[in-house]
N, C-alpha and C positions, 0 to 999 in steps of 0.2 A: 314365493319370495324371490326366486331367481327370475321368474317371469316379470315381476314388478320392476326389478333392476334393469332388465332388458328393455322394457317399455320406456323407462326414464332415459336410458342411453339413446334409444331410438328417437325419442322426442327431441333430445338435445342435438343430435346429429341433423335431424330434419330442420329444426329452427335455425341452426348454424348455416345450413345450406341455403335456406331462404334469405338470410341476411347477406350472404356472399354473392348470390346470383340475382338479386333484385336490382333494378336500375333506379337510381335516384335522379332528381332533377340536376341538370347540368349547372355547374357553378359559373356564374358570369364574373368576369373581372371588373370590379367596381371602378378601377382606374381607366377602363376602356369604355366610356360612355359614348353613345351615339349622339352626335351634336344635332341640336334641333335646327330645322331650316327657317326659324323665325326668332324674333326678339320681341319682348313686351316691355314697353317703356311707360312708366306712370309718373304723373305730375299732379299731385292732389287727387282729384276725381277724374282727371283727363287720362285716358288710356290710349296708347298708340301701339298697334301691332305692325311690325315690319317683317317682311318675309323675302327669302331669296327666290321663291316661286310666287306666282300670282295667287291671291287669296280668293277662294270661291265663295265661302260663306263664313259668317261669324254669329255665334249665339252666346249670350251672356245671361246668367241667372244668379239669383241670390241663394244663400244657404237654406232659406225657407221655401225655395222652389219657384219664386216669382221671376218670370222672364222679363228682363229689362231691355235687351237688345236682340233683335233677330234680323240680320241683313243677309240676303242671298244675292248671287250673281254680282259680286263686287268686281272680280276680274282685274285687280290692281295689286301691286306689291305691298301696299300699306293701307291701313284703315284706322281711323280714330273715332272714339266715342267718349261720351261723358257718362259716368255712373250717376244715375238720378235718385238713388236711395241713400239712406244714412248708414247702410251696412258697411262694415269694415272689410269683409271678405266677399268676393264674388267668384264665380266659376266661368271660365271661357272655353268654348269649343270652337276650334278653328279648323276649317276644311280647306285644303289647298286644291289647286286645279288638277293635280295628279291623283285625286280621290283619297289622299291620306288625311286622317283626322287626328287632332291632338286636343287634349284637354289640359287645362291649367287652373290652379287655384291662385287668385290674385288678391293681394292686400291693397286697399286704397285708404286714403286719409280723408 
């Protein structure tokens, strides 16, 4: 009986120690967002991407996985394209000349 009580106390102490000494993910401040080095402008089905750095490549695909735009070696600060499908949502992957990649979900009309 005493042995069972000692085991329970030992288990509680062990679990408490684990909770105290384990590292959780760091909490990021939601008010301190990193600003994106680009802007996406839409006008109907026309989409323009403007960036503070040169754009290396752009790829756009639909939710069903059909690739509708794939342009490489753009090397310009802006790029425009027209969404050629009737889908309301498309996904954009933008690669800048500094090798950073960004993905965005875009709504078009």
